[in-house]
N, C-alpha and C positions, 0 to 999 in steps of 0.2 A: 627849909625842909630838914627833917631829922637826919642825923648822921647814919642811923640804921637803915637797913634795906626797906624799900617801899613795899608795903603790905597790900596785896590785891584782895579786896573784899568784894569782888565782883564774881558772878557765877561762871567763871572761866574766861580767859585762861587763868589757871591757879598757880600760886607760887610752888616752887620745887626746891628740894634739898640740894645742898652743895654736891653731895655724892651723885645725884642724878645729873646735875649740870656737868660734872667732871667726866661723866661717861661719854659725853660728846667728843672727848679728846682721845678716844680709843684708836682713832686713825681712819684713813680712807679704806674702803673695801668694795670690791666689785660684787654686785648682788648675784652674779652667776657663779661665784666661787663657793666651794664646799663650806668654807667658814661661815658665810652668810646663810647657807641652807641650815647649818647647825643652829645658828642664832634664831632663825625664823621658826624652826621646829620647837626649840625650847620655849619661845613665847607662845606659840599656838597651843602647846601642851599645857602651859602654865595658866593661861587666862581662864579657861573653864574651871580649873582646879581652884584658883583664887576666889572665884565667885560661886563655889560649891556646886558646880555643874560638871565636874570632871567625870568622865565615863558616860555621860548622857548627851553632851553637846560638843560639836566641833567648831573651832575658831577659824574665821577667815579675816585676814588683816588687809587693810587698804590704806594707802597714803591719802590723807585728807582730814577734814574736820569731822566732828560727829555727824554733821548733816550728810556727809558722804555715806556713812553707815546707814543712816535713816533711808536715804534714797535707794541704796543697794537692797536693803531689806524689803522695802515696799515693792519695787519693780521685779524682784526675784521671787515673790511669794504669790503672785496673781497670774493665773493662766489667761490665755487669749479668750476674750468674750466674757470674762468673769469680772467681779467687782471687789472692792475693799470697803469695809466698815470702819470708819475712823471715830474714835472716842475723843471728843473735842471740848476741852474746857480751858484753853489757853493758847498762846502764840504758837507753841510747838505742836499741838494738835492741829492747828490751822496750817502749819507748815507741811504736815503729812498730807493734808488734803491738796495743797498746792503741788507737792511732788507727784501724787497720783494723777492729778488732772494734766500736769505737764507731759505725762507719758500716755495720755489717752485712756487711762483706767477709770472705769465707772466708780463713782464715790457715793457711798451712803454715810450718813452722819448721825451720831448720838451726841447731842450738844447739851451742856449744862453751864451754869453760871461759873465764872472764873474763880469764885471762892468756895465752890461746892464740889466735893469729890464726885466722880462719875458713878452712876447708878447701875450696878450689874443687871438689875431687872430690866432696865431700859435697853441694855445690850441684848438681853434674851428676846425682848419683843422685836427689836430690829432684825435679829437673825431669823425670827419666825416670819417677818414681813418680806424679807429679801432672800430669795433662794439662790442668788448668784454670788453670794459672798465667799471668796476664797481666803480672805485674811481679815482678822480683826486687829486693828492697830491702836495701841494705847500708850500714852506717856506716863511713866511711873511717877517721876517728880517734875511737875510743871514749874519750872523756874520763873515763869511769868509772875507767879504770886508766892511761890514757896509751898505749893499744895501737893499733897500725896494722894494718888489715886489707888483704889483697892485692887491691885493687880491679881492677887490670889483669888479673890472672889470672882473677878471677871474671867480669869483663866478657867475656873470651874464651869462657868456658863458656856464658854467657847468649846470646851472639851466635848468631843462626840458630835459636834456640828459639821465636821468635815473641813472647817476653816482652820487655818493656822492662826496662832496667837502671837503677835509681834509686839514687843515692848521697846519703846524708846527709854532705855535705862541710863542714858548718857550722864545725867546728873544724879543717878541713884546708885550705880554700881559701887560697892565698897563703902557706901555712905549711909544708906537707909537700912532700917532694921529688918525689913522683909527678906528672909532667906530665899533666894531664887530657887533653891532645891525644892521648896514647898509650893512653887508656882508651876502650873501646867502651861509652860511657855515653850514655843517653838523657835522663836528668833529673839535674841537679846542684842540690842544696839548699844555699843559702848565706845569709849575713847581712852587713849593713853593718859590723858591729863585728868583733871578733876579728882575723883576719889582714889584713883590709882597713883596719883602724884607723879606721873611721867610728864613728858613735854608734849605740847600740842603738835598735831601733825600726823598722828597715826590714829586710825579708828578701826573698829572690828565689829563683826557680828558673830554671835554664837548660835549654831544651828542644831536643832534636834534631827533625828533620823527622818522624821516626816518632812522637815524643811529641806533636808538634803535631797530627798526624792522629788519634792516639788520644784526645786531649782532646775532639775533636768527637763521639766515639762513646760516652763514658761518661755515666751519668745525673748529674743535678745533685744531688749529695749535700749540698751546703752553699751557702747564699746568698753568704756572704762569701768563702769559699775555693775557689770554683769557677773553675778556671783559664780555662775558655772565656770567662767574663765579662770577664776581663782582656785576652784577645786581641781581643774585639769592641770594647772601650772601654779606652783607656789608663788611665783612672781611674774605674772604676765606683763607687768610694766615696772619701770624703775622705781623702787621704793625709797623712802627717806631713811637711808641706812643709819645715819647718826641718831635719828629719833628712835629707831629700833634699839640702838645701844642704850639709850636713856630709859626706854620702857623695860628692857631686860633688867637694868639696875633697879628701877622702881619696884619691879615685881620681887626681886630679891629682898629689898628693903621692907616691902609690905609683909612678906612671909616671915622675915626675921623679927618683925615687931609684933607678931601674933596673928596676922591674917585678918580675915573678915570680922571676927568677933572683937578683936582689939581695935580695929579701925572704926567700926561703927560705934563702939563705946566712946572713943575719942570724940567723934562728931556729936554724940549726945551731950557730952560734958561741955564742949565748946558752945553748943546752942544754949544750954542752961546758963552758962556764964554771961554771954552777951545779952541774952533776953532779960536777965536780971538787971543789967545795966540800962537797957531800954526802959524798963519799968520805972527805975529810979529817976530817969531823965524825963519821964512823962510822955514817952513816945508810944503811940498806939500802933499795934500790929493788926494788919488787915485780916489774916486768915485765922479762923478759930483754932485754939490750941490743939484740939483733937486731930486736926488734919495737917498740921505743920510738918515740914521736912526738918531734917537735922542740920540744914545749912542755910538756906535762903530765908530771910525774914523781910517781908514787905511792910514798910513803915510809912505812916502818914507824915508828910512834911510838916514841921512845926509852923505855927502861925507866923507870917511875915518872912518866911525863909523860902527861897527858890532852890530847886535842885542844883543848878549850876553854881550858885554861891556856896552852898553847903559842900558840894564836891570839891570846889577849889580850896576852901578853907581846910578841909580834911586832908587834902593832898599836901598842903604845906606842912601838915603834922605827920605825914608818913603813911597815909591810908588812902586807898582808892575805893570808892563806892560806886554804885550803879543806879541808873535811872529806872523808873517804872517804864513799862511798855504799853503801847496801844492806848486804850482808853484810860489807863492809870498813870500816864506819863506826867500829867500836870500836878498831881496831888500826892504822889508817893515816890519813895526811893527804896532801894534794896541794899541790904548788907548781907554778905555771904561769907561764911567761915569755912571755905574750901581750900584744900591744898596744904602745903607745909607752912604753918604759921607758928612762930615761937609763942609759948603760953603767955609770957610777960607782955608781949605786944597786944594780945587780946585783953589782958588786964588793964593796960594803959588806954584802951580804946574809949572807955567811959569818959575820962578826962578830956581826951582829944575831941570827942563828939560834943561834949558840953561846951567846950571853948569855941568850937567851930560854929555851933548854933548861935551863940551870942555874937560872934564876929559877923556872921552872915546877916544877922538882923541889923547890924550897923548902927 
């Protein structure tokens, strides 16, 4: 293995800066003390601001992975006896369906192929067909394939329907070019890690005034993930204090480096760099260029190479890649340029990948 730090080219957890790691050492702190209240207020105020939703959305933080934010958003957006419309073209759309069904919420679905963005007109037709829809849920960046869905256009369709528009933006926040201020969105699900470059373990939802009102009307479907509890008390349960330190530091770093515009520019440049390498190596990308995210690239496995052999060879050279999911697991693998990655390590990826393919063929 290389002497340098192992680079995670998987879609989360993502690498973090030394500054963010060092924030874990700020010390122990009781979450009922005023110092933690100040820290939490600072983070809750900063998250909407960082994502260009300051003044329009309120942040709720929860200790857990991004899935905790997804579950909180779904179960806190649908009233008793009403349903949810899920836009499904990947594993994470399917996860939203599983979340809703596990809580007894009626599910309607707009399904499309995993390599095709969701159709806003299909959402319009589904809303016309089902008059019980309280929320429309869509994944912004489906990391299953590296596909981007047209959240702005879908938001326009949902607006005026009486339904809330809920976005799983966990792999899109601070990464993808769509400015959330331009999207008519009620609930945004995000995480401290990934595009914000904090540590895994804290998630959040950003709620519009309509969403805040809806939270008060839904039944309490979960003790831990009931959004209303977090609005009544900043910390209804013990939070991951040290992970909050790291998120606080990551936000400071994010804004000092130029915020949303600078971070998304960085991700565009990274994607261009590595995709040029893939082309030179003859690796074929699954998703059409028009619909690709700025981070995840789904690649066909080279002839005669298994995912496990390629993974193991690349790890010897200092990189961790990720398998395809579901129906794509046998023929594809993923490379993701998310988190804190030194530029020279991305430049060196081409050689490491080429050597690993040859070694994996044996």
